[in-house]
C-alpha positions, 0 to 999 in steps of 0.5 A: 319611470323608474321602478320601486324597489323595496328597502329591508327593514333596520331592524329584524322581525320579532319572532313567532314564538317568543321565550317564555319570562323566566321567574325564580320561585321567589317571584312567583311566590311573591305573585301568587300569594301577595296579600297572604305574605303582607298580611303575615310581615304585618302580624310578625312585626306586630309581636315583634313591636309587642315584645320589644316595648313591653320588655325594654319600654313597657308602658304598662305593667308587664304583669298585666299586659307580658311580652309577646314570648311569653305568651306564645310559649303558653300558647304553644304548651296549650296546643301541645297539652291539648287544652285549647284545642278540646275548648274551641272545639266546644265552643265551635260546636255551639257556633256551628249549631247555632249558625245552621239552626238560624241559616235553615230558619231565616233563609226559607221564612225570608224568602216568604216574607219577602215574596208574599205580602201577607206573610210579610205583613203578619210577621213584620212585627214581630221580626222588628221588636225582635231585631231591636231588643237587646238580647244580651239582657234575657241571658241571665233568665235562659241561663236559669232555664237551660243552666250552663251548658251548650243549650243556652249558648246554641240558643244565644247564637241562633237568634243572634245570627237569625236577625242579619240573615232574614233581614238581608234575605228581605231586602234582596227579595224585594229589590227584585226588579218587577219588570225582570219578574214580568219578562219571566212571566211573559215567556211563560214561566211559572212561579216557581220557575220565575222564583228559582231563575230571577229572584233567588240569583237576585236576592243570592248577594243580599243573602250571602251578606246577612250571612256574613254578617250573622257569621261574625255577629256568632262570634261576638255571641259565643264568646260573650256568653261563655264569659257569663258563665260556661263549663268550657269553651274558648271563653270560659279558658280566658275568663279562668286564666284571668281569675287566676291573673294568669295573664300570658294565657288570657292572651293566648286565648284572645289571639287564638280567637282572634285566629279563628275568627280570621280563618271562618270570614276566610271561608265564607270569603272563599264560599263567596267567591264560588256563589259569585264568581262574577265578583272578582271580576269587577274592580274599580 
């Protein structure tokens, strides 16, 4: 019987610790900030096309839609001299006040309406009447009552942000599975503990969705209330420039509004990611 002699492998076995792949600065930058880089490149391409078309082959009179370079020049000048920052700050103060008022009132009322049937039956008719009512139709009456100052703007922003938040909050509470609540009660949880450990964590998805929708709605209402009459604000800046046919300034104000909206919605996405860390772990 011949003795078995193991043969050496053809290739040397891999080392236990392989050297990490060395990547350049640009490769790391692209890997970590790919989405932002693509977005910036898209915006840059848009402004380049805008400049080329309105300079060499304008399909709309440049008096109505000026070139991108003229708009950016006015934008930079009004940022440097402090006009646009002051107008934007005035608008954002009203927006923040109205949004915070809406959030502070809509979430507690929504939680109560979603979990207490008698409260839901009492307040539900008024809620849906206010939701379907065209609130912008009452703007002249509110202006007569409160004037053109920040009070009217804050009122309309808070009302407009109130309904998306409260409706989503009610839906979040009412969609909690009754079996989860029964399990909490069986394990000896008090009403407050069940509410804090089961109902509110389950409803937080709906609440955050409503807050995000309200953030976008509040920006639209902020701009709309300012273009109908306002002593200051970014909407008043756009209307003022349009009235004197300084279209470069009007488009500069619109760019500021778009950038502000993107920053606010990005901030909400970041807060949403902190409140719901499991969201990023689910992909299709």
